[in-house]
C-alpha positions in Angstrom: 37.6 45.7 -244.6 34.2 44.9 -246.0 33.5 47.3 -248.9 30.3 48.4 -247.1 32.3 49.6 -244.2 32.4 53.3 -243.5 36.2 52.9 -242.7 38.6 53.9 -245.6 42.0 53.1 -245.6 44.6 55.9 -245.7 46.9 55.9 -248.5 49.9 58.0 -246.8 51.9 56.7 -244.0 52.5 58.7 -241.1 55.8 60.9 -241.4 58.4 61.0 -238.6 57.5 63.6 -236.3 61.1 64.3 -235.3 62.0 65.2 -239.2 59.2 67.5 -239.5 60.5 69.4 -236.3 64.1 69.7 -237.9 63.8 72.7 -240.3 66.1 73.1 -243.4 67.4 76.3 -242.4 68.8 74.8 -238.9 70.3 72.3 -240.8 72.1 74.5 -243.3 73.3 76.7 -240.7 74.6 73.9 -238.8 76.5 72.5 -241.9 77.8 75.6 -243.0 79.7 76.4 -239.7 80.8 72.6 -239.1 82.3 72.7 -243.0 84.9 75.3 -241.7 86.4 73.0 -239.1 89.0 70.4 -240.0 91.4 72.6 -241.7 93.9 72.6 -238.9 93.4 68.9 -237.5 92.9 67.0 -240.6 90.0 65.3 -239.0 86.2 65.4 -241.0 84.9 67.2 -238.1 81.7 67.9 -239.9 80.5 64.2 -240.1 82.2 63.6 -236.5 79.5 66.5 -235.2 76.6 65.3 -237.4 77.1 61.7 -236.3 77.2 62.6 -232.7 74.0 64.6 -232.8 72.1 62.1 -235.1 73.0 59.1 -232.5 71.8 61.3 -229.7 68.7 62.2 -231.8 67.6 58.4 -232.8 68.2 57.2 -229.0 65.9 59.9 -227.6 63.1 60.0 -230.3 62.7 56.9 -231.1 60.4 56.1 -228.1 58.6 59.1 -228.6 58.0 58.7 -232.3 56.6 55.3 -231.3 54.1 56.4 -228.7 53.0 59.2 -231.1 52.4 56.6 -234.1 50.4 54.4 -231.4 48.2 57.8 -230.3 47.6 58.9 -233.9 46.5 55.5 -234.7 44.1 55.5 -231.7 42.9 58.8 -232.8 42.0 57.2 -236.3 40.7 54.3 -234.7 38.0 56.2 -232.6 37.0 58.2 -235.7 36.2 55.1 -237.4 34.4 53.7 -234.7 32.3 56.7 -234.3 31.3 56.3 -238.2 30.4 52.6 -238.0 28.4 52.9 -234.9 26.7 56.1 -236.5 25.9 53.8 -239.4 24.0 51.4 -237.2 22.3 54.3 -235.6 21.1 55.6 -239.0 19.5 51.9 -239.6 17.7 51.8 -236.3 16.4 55.4 -237.2 14.8 54.1 -240.1 12.6 51.8 -237.6 12.0 54.1 -234.8 9.0 55.9 -235.7 5.4 54.4 -236.6 5.5 56.5 -239.7 8.7 54.7 -240.7 7.2 51.2 -239.9 3.3 51.4 -240.2 3.4 51.8 -243.8 0.5 51.7 -246.1 -0.3 51.9 -249.7 -3.3 52.6 -251.5 -4.5 51.9 -255.1 -7.8 52.5 -257.2 -9.3 50.6 -260.1 -10.0 53.6 -261.9 -7.3 56.4 -261.7 -8.9 58.5 -264.3 -11.8 59.1 -261.7 -10.4 58.7 -258.3 -6.7 58.7 -257.3 -5.7 58.0 -253.4 -3.1 58.1 -251.2 -2.6 56.7 -247.6 -0.5 57.9 -244.8 0.4 56.2 -241.5 -2.9 55.4 -239.3 -5.0 54.4 -242.6 -6.5 51.1 -241.9 -6.2 48.4 -244.5 -9.5 47.6 -246.4 -11.4 48.3 -249.6 -13.8 51.0 -250.3 -16.0 51.8 -253.3 -16.4 55.5 -254.7 -18.8 56.8 -257.3 -18.4 60.3 -258.3 -21.3 61.9 -259.5 -19.9 65.6 -259.9 -16.6 67.2 -259.3 -16.4 70.4 -257.2 -15.7 73.3 -259.4 -15.0 77.1 -259.3 -17.4 79.8 -260.7 -15.8 81.2 -264.1 -17.0 84.6 -265.4 -15.9 86.2 -268.6 -15.3 89.9 -269.4 -16.5 91.8 -272.3 -13.9 92.3 -275.2 -11.1 94.6 -275.3 -9.3 95.9 -278.7 -5.7 95.0 -277.3 -4.0 94.3 -274.0 -3.0 98.1 -273.3 -6.7 99.4 -274.2 -7.3 102.5 -271.8 -10.7 101.7 -270.1 -10.3 104.9 -267.6 -8.7 108.0 -267.1 -9.2 108.0 -263.5 -8.5 105.8 -260.7 -11.5 103.0 -260.1 -12.3 99.9 -258.2 -12.7 96.3 -259.4 -15.4 95.1 -256.6 -15.4 91.6 -255.5 -18.4 90.2 -253.4 -18.4 86.7 -251.9 -21.2 85.8 -249.6 -22.5 89.3 -249.3 -19.1 91.0 -248.4 -17.6 93.2 -250.7 -13.7 93.8 -251.2 -12.3 96.2 -253.6 -9.1 96.2 -255.8 -7.8 99.8 -256.6 -7.0 100.2 -260.4 -5.0 103.5 -260.8 -5.5 105.3 -263.8 -2.0 104.4 -264.8 -2.8 100.8 -264.9 -6.4 101.0 -266.1 -5.8 98.5 -268.9 -6.8 94.8 -269.4 -3.5 93.7 -268.6 -3.1 96.0 -265.6 -6.3 94.7 -264.3 -5.4 91.1 -264.4 -2.2 91.9 -262.4 -4.1 93.7 -260.0 -6.8 91.0 -259.4 -4.0 88.3 -259.2 -1.8 90.5 -256.8 -4.8 91.0 -254.3 -5.2 87.2 -253.6 -8.9 87.3 -252.9 -9.7 83.9 -253.9 -10.3 85.0 -257.5 -7.6 84.9 -260.4 -7.4 86.4 -263.7 -6.1 85.3 -267.1 -6.2 87.7 -270.2 -6.9 85.8 -273.4 -7.1 86.3 -277.1 -10.4 84.6 -278.6 -9.2 85.1 -281.9 -12.8 85.6 -283.0 -12.2 88.1 -285.8 -13.9 90.7 -283.8 -12.5 94.2 -283.1 -12.4 93.3 -279.4 -10.6 89.8 -279.2 -9.1 90.3 -275.7 -11.1 89.2 -272.9 -10.7 88.2 -269.0 -11.3 85.1 -267.5 -12.2 85.1 -263.7 -11.7 81.7 -262.0 -13.3 81.3 -258.5 -12.3 78.9 -255.4 -14.4 75.7 -256.0 -17.3 74.9 -253.6 -20.9 76.4 -253.8 -20.0 78.6 -250.8 -17.5 80.5 -253.1 -19.9 82.0 -255.7 -19.1 85.6 -256.4 -20.1 88.8 -258.3 -17.3 90.8 -259.8 -18.4 94.6 -260.7 -16.4 98.1 -261.4 -16.8 100.9 -259.2 -15.8 104.5 -260.1 -15.2 105.2 -256.1 -17.9 107.7 -255.5 -19.6 105.4 -252.7 -18.9 105.8 -249.4 -16.2 103.9 -247.2 -17.4 102.4 -243.9 -16.7 104.1 -240.7 -16.6 102.7 -237.0 -16.6 104.4 -233.9 -15.0 102.9 -230.5 -15.8 104.1 -227.4 -13.2 103.2 -224.8 -13.6 103.1 -220.8 -10.5 104.2 -218.8 -7.9 101.4 -217.7 -7.9 100.4 -214.0 -4.8 98.1 -214.3 -2.1 97.8 -216.7 -2.0 95.0 -219.3 -2.9 94.3 -223.0 -5.9 94.6 -224.8 -6.5 93.7 -228.5 -8.6 95.8 -231.2 -9.2 94.2 -234.2 -6.7 91.4 -233.5 -3.8 94.0 -232.7 -2.2 94.0 -229.3 -2.1 97.1 -227.3 -0.4 98.0 -224.2 -2.3 99.9 -221.6 -1.4 101.5 -218.3 -3.4 101.9 -215.1 -4.9 105.2 -214.6 -5.3 105.8 -218.5 -8.3 107.5 -219.4 -10.5 107.0 -222.3 -8.7 109.5 -224.8 -5.2 108.0 -223.5 -6.4 104.4 -224.6 -7.9 105.8 -228.0 -4.2 107.3 -228.6 -2.5 104.0 -227.7 -5.1 101.9 -229.8 -4.7 104.6 -232.8 -1.1 104.3 -232.8 -1.0 100.5 -232.8 -3.4 100.0 -235.6 -1.3 102.6 -237.6 1.8 100.6 -237.0 0.1 97.4 -238.0 -1.3 99.0 -241.2 2.3 100.1 -242.1 3.6 96.7 -241.5 1.1 95.0 -243.7 1.2 97.6 -246.5 -2.2 98.8 -245.9 -3.4 102.0 -246.9 -6.1 104.6 -247.1 -7.3 103.9 -243.4 -7.8 106.9 -241.1 -7.9 107.0 -237.3 -9.3 110.0 -235.5 -9.4 110.5 -231.7 -12.4 112.4 -231.0 -13.0 115.4 -228.2 -15.0 112.7 -226.4 -11.9 110.3 -226.2 -13.5 107.8 -228.8 -11.7 106.6 -231.6 -13.1 106.9 -235.0 -11.8 104.0 -237.8 -12.8 105.3 -241.5 -12.0 102.2 -243.7 -10.7 102.9 -247.1 -13.0 102.3 -250.2 -10.8 99.1 -251.3 -11.9 97.6 -247.8 -15.6 97.5 -248.8 -17.7 95.5 -246.4 -15.8 94.9 -243.2 -16.7 93.1 -239.9 -17.0 95.0 -236.9 -14.1 95.4 -234.8 -13.6 93.5 -231.7 -12.1 94.7 -228.2 -11.0 92.0 -225.9 -9.4 92.5 -222.6 -7.7 89.3 -221.9 -5.9 90.6 -218.6 -8.7 92.5 -217.0 -7.6 95.8 -217.7 -11.0 97.4 -217.5 -10.2 99.1 -220.7 -13.4 97.8 -222.6 -14.6 99.3 -225.7 -18.1 99.7 -227.4 -18.0 99.6 -231.4 -20.7 101.1 -233.7 -20.9 101.4 -237.3 -21.5 105.0 -238.0 -21.5 104.7 -241.9 -21.8 101.7 -244.1 -20.1 100.9 -247.1 -22.0 101.8 -250.5 -20.5 101.2 -253.9 -20.0 103.6 -256.5 -21.2 103.9 -260.1 -20.3 101.0 -262.6 -18.0 102.0 -265.3 -19.4 101.9 -268.7 -18.1 99.9 -271.7 -17.0 96.7 -270.0 -18.3 94.2 -267.3 -17.7 90.8 -266.2 -21.2 89.6 -266.1 -20.9 86.6 -268.7 -21.2 83.4 -266.6 -19.1 80.4 -267.9 -19.2 78.0 -265.0 -21.2 78.1 -261.4 -19.6 77.2 -258.5 -20.5 73.9 -257.0 -19.6 71.1 -254.6 -18.3 67.9 -255.5 -21.0 65.1 -255.3 -20.0 61.4 -254.6 -20.6 58.3 -252.7 -18.1 56.2 -250.3 -19.5 52.9 -249.4 -23.0 53.8 -250.5 -22.9 56.8 -248.3 -23.7 60.1 -250.4 -21.2 62.9 -249.5 -20.5 66.4 -251.0 -17.4 68.6 -250.4 -16.5 71.9 -251.7 -12.8 70.6 -253.0 -11.9 67.7 -254.9 -9.2 66.6 -252.6 -10.8 65.0 -249.8 -9.1 64.2 -246.4 -11.9 63.7 -244.0 -13.9 60.9 -245.5 -11.4 58.0 -244.9 -8.8 58.6 -241.8 -5.5 58.5 -243.3 -6.6 58.6 -246.8 -6.8 61.2 -249.3 -9.1 61.1 -252.2 -8.4 62.8 -255.5 -11.7 63.3 -257.6 -10.3 63.6 -261.1 -13.6 62.7 -262.9 -16.8 61.0 -262.7 -17.7 57.1 -262.8 -20.2 55.5 -264.8 -23.3 54.1 -263.0 -22.8 50.7 -261.4 -18.9 50.8 -261.7 -17.8 52.8 -258.8 -13.9 53.1 -258.4 -12.9 50.4 -255.8 -9.9 51.9 -253.6 -7.5 49.1 -251.8 -5.7 50.3 -248.7 -2.9 47.6 -247.9 -0.1 47.6 -245.5 3.3 47.9 -247.0 5.2 45.3 -245.5 7.9 45.1 -248.4 9.7 48.6 -247.2 9.7 47.7 -243.5 11.2 44.0 -244.5 13.8 46.1 -246.4 14.8 48.3 -243.3 15.1 45.2 -241.1 17.2 43.6 -243.9 19.4 46.9 -243.9 19.7 47.0 -240.1 20.9 43.4 -239.9 23.3 44.4 -242.4 24.7 47.4 -240.8 25.2 45.5 -237.6 27.3 42.7 -239.3 29.4 45.7 -241.0 29.7 47.3 -237.8 30.7 44.1 -235.9 33.2 43.5 -238.5 34.5 47.0 -238.4 35.1 46.1 -234.4 36.9 43.2 -235.4 39.4 44.9 -237.5 39.9 47.8 -235.5 40.7 45.7 -232.3 42.4 42.8 -234.2 45.8 42.5 -235.2 47.9 45.1 -237.5 47.8 44.5 -241.3 51.4 44.5 -241.9 50.7 43.2 -245.6 49.3 47.0 -246.4 51.3 49.7 -244.8 48.7 52.2 -246.2 46.1 50.4 -243.6 45.8 52.9 -240.7 42.8 51.2 -239.0 43.5 47.7 -238.6 44.8 47.1 -234.8 44.4 50.7 -234.2 42.3 49.9 -231.2 43.8 46.7 -230.2 43.6 46.0 -226.4 41.2 48.6 -226.1 38.5 47.7 -223.4 36.2 50.3 -225.1 35.6 48.4 -228.1 34.7 45.2 -226.2 32.2 47.0 -224.1 30.9 48.7 -227.2 30.7 45.3 -228.8 28.7 43.8 -226.1 26.3 47.0 -225.9 25.5 46.6 -229.8 24.8 42.9 -229.2 22.3 43.9 -226.7 20.5 46.4 -228.8 19.6 43.5 -231.5 19.3 40.3 -229.1 17.5 42.0 -225.9 13.7 42.0 -225.9 12.0 45.4 -226.5 10.9 47.6 -223.6 7.7 47.7 -225.4 6.9 44.1 -226.5 3.6 42.7 -228.1 2.2 39.8 -226.8 4.0 37.4 -229.5 6.5 39.8 -230.9 8.9 40.9 -228.3 12.3 41.3 -229.9 14.0 41.2 -233.4 14.4 37.2 -233.2 10.5 37.2 -233.4 10.5 39.0 -236.9 13.2 36.8 -238.7 16.2 37.9 -237.0 18.8 35.3 -235.6 22.6 35.2 -234.5 25.0 32.6 -235.2 27.7 31.2 -233.1 30.1 33.7 -234.6 28.1 36.6 -233.7 26.7 37.2 -237.3 23.0 38.1 -237.8 21.1 36.5 -240.5 17.7 37.4 -241.9 15.1 34.8 -242.7 12.5 36.5 -244.9 9.8 34.1 -244.5 9.8 34.4 -240.8 9.4 38.3 -241.2 6.7 37.7 -243.6 4.9 35.4 -241.1 5.1 37.9 -238.3 3.8 41.0 -240.4 0.8 38.9 -241.7 -0.3 37.8 -238.2 1.0 40.5 -236.0 2.0 43.5 -237.7 0.5 46.1 -235.3 2.8 44.3 -232.7 5.9 44.7 -234.9 5.0 48.5 -234.8 4.8 48.6 -230.9 7.8 46.4 -230.4 9.9 48.9 -232.4 8.3 52.1 -231.8 6.1 51.8 -228.7 3.5 53.7 -231.2 5.4 57.0 -230.4 5.7 59.2 -233.3 7.9 61.9 -231.3 11.2 60.8 -229.9 13.5 62.6 -227.5 17.3 62.1 -226.8 16.2 63.0 -223.2 13.2 61.0 -222.7 13.3 58.5 -219.9 10.3 56.4 -220.9 10.8 53.5 -223.5 10.6 54.7 -227.1 10.5 51.1 -228.5 13.7 48.8 -229.5 14.3 50.9 -232.3 14.0 54.5 -230.4 16.0 53.4 -227.3 18.8 52.0 -229.6 19.0 55.3 -231.6 19.1 57.1 -227.9 21.9 55.0 -226.7 24.2 55.1 -229.9 23.9 58.7 -229.9 24.8 58.9 -226.5 28.0 57.0 -227.7 28.8 59.3 -230.9 27.6 62.9 -229.7 30.5 65.1 -229.0 30.5 64.8 -225.4 29.8 61.1 -225.7 32.2 58.0 -224.7 33.6 57.6 -227.8 34.6 61.1 -228.4 36.1 61.3 -224.9 38.6 58.4 -225.6 39.3 60.2 -228.7 39.9 63.4 -227.1 42.1 61.9 -224.4 44.4 60.0 -227.0 44.9 63.4 -228.9 46.0 64.9 -225.8 48.5 62.3 -225.5 49.7 62.7 -228.9 50.1 66.6 -228.4 52.1 66.0 -225.3 54.6 63.7 -227.2 55.0 66.3 -229.6 55.9 68.7 -227.2 58.3 66.4 -226.0 59.9 66.0 -229.3 60.2 69.7 -229.6 62.0 70.0 -226.4 64.5 67.2 -227.4 65.0 69.2 -230.7 65.6 72.3 -228.7 68.2 70.3 -226.6 69.9 68.7 -229.6 70.3 72.3 -231.1 72.3 73.4 -228.1 74.1 70.1 -228.3 74.9 70.8 -231.8 76.0 74.4 -230.8 78.3 72.9 -228.3 79.9 70.5 -230.5 80.4 73.4 -232.8 82.1 75.5 -230.4 84.1 72.6 -229.1 85.3 71.3 -232.5 86.2 75.3 -233.4 88.2 75.6 -230.4 90.1 72.0 -231.0 90.8 73.0 -234.7 92.4 76.3 -233.6 94.6 74.4 -231.0 95.5 71.9 -233.4 96.4 74.4 -236.2 98.2 76.4 -233.6 100.5 73.6 -232.4 101.0 72.6 -236.3 102.2 76.1 -236.8 104.6 76.0 -233.8 105.6 72.6 -235.0 106.7 73.8 -238.7 108.2 76.9 -237.3 110.3 74.8 -235.0 111.3 72.5 -237.9 112.1 75.3 -240.0 114.6 76.9 -237.2 116.3 73.4 -236.7 116.7 72.8 -240.0 118.4 76.2 -240.5 120.7 75.4 -237.7 121.7 72.0 -239.3 122.3 73.6 -242.5 124.6 76.2 -240.8 126.4 73.5 -238.8 127.1 71.5 -241.9 128.4 74.5 -243.9 130.9 75.2 -241.0 
């Protein structure tokens, strides 16, 4: 077969099933017993018994072994058929989705200022981008420390991050009250500011400093301070009404199940349990929940929570258990620690400033995905005046052309494999277990016909001028071999690329094996070929049937061997009796001869 075929010839021949069933122990036992014969008759009864059994074995097992060999060849043939059809299915898969066909490429004339990537849906065209400023995050620097493990406090304290007027605290334990400990705590908090401890090497007694880096964008400017923890934490109170119906309410986004008839105290108790469980699951500590005598729920947040949003109570299933939330104590920060701070501003937070095709724009990030549909701009630097970056978005027809070419090659390989499987046996190569394995199988012809239809028929989602593979450079000769004309494809791609996408994919990105509507020529082909090769498909069904026949023939061999074993025993017994009888007769003959000889000698002496 062709070297590109998924079918590989086996180097091992099929051993005789009958020989596998005749064990060494059975043969040795029979030979040991028969070898005892022949002492009286003078006949080689061992060879006689063996020859009789082997003659019987050959007559009975030859047709069964022939059927087993043919069945095993069918099983191997169907396995090869499944593999080669699956290879063709894979080639169709590469063309079944718009994202795999409607490919685009994007280039920038100034990659040091703007890089660009494009995805499916991007419209080919050119764009000018001028970058005035990149987005940047705020950067602050701390005062210096003598060493990475310099002790800055003997008690617990908080680092306080405030963004947009909302404060969050990062608790620093006394044990970790060092520059290195603070950096670790800041990074573990994941509040949008990262920290790095650097050695400035400035020759001072305190060369170690902490650099704080915020998220880019002007709205992400922050203040960073210390707090000795002497301030007040925020406290909110929720007054619930009783539940008139069973259902679920949400408090601060946490689901709480209530029952009809629950009074305000019962609702508060259930909310308290749910919020405590949620805190525990998320590793949140320091909050307290108290059900008051009036049935209301008081929530005291931790000082690390800082300024928090007012809790919300929603009743999606109309249980009647509504809640009125009020803030009874606002958060206030404690006193700043003496000796160090983070007030040295190195860089302010700012937005990216650029223009696209002459239109001024700004974004908080340097990765811009919403300016040009399907295109991502990455601002890497600024451009000079009157020298914008030129972005070119174009169709990548080369990748699609290669996929169509691969489909043509896969089809030709599959058809070649079918010809080998259903053709004559390759007698020149005894290790070839595939050639002729499916000879005279109607399955092969049915599949061959179906595969030809996949590549020759019109798509169920045709374009105005592109209706089938033949319209994009694919043709078939009189022997059934496909050829691919690159020029024909390029012409179609230049003039009607959108129609190519429609013809192959039906413009549907999501495909389903259970869909009843068209999914494009490639998508429909994938569905049909998958139906052929799946575990419950036609090919596997035929293979399973062939395997069952092989198993049935092997059972017949076992039954034949059992009968031959009994026949061996019968011959052994019969020959033993015969040997005994002959031995007895020979003994009598010798005795009589001795008697007559004695009598003759006596007469002669008289």
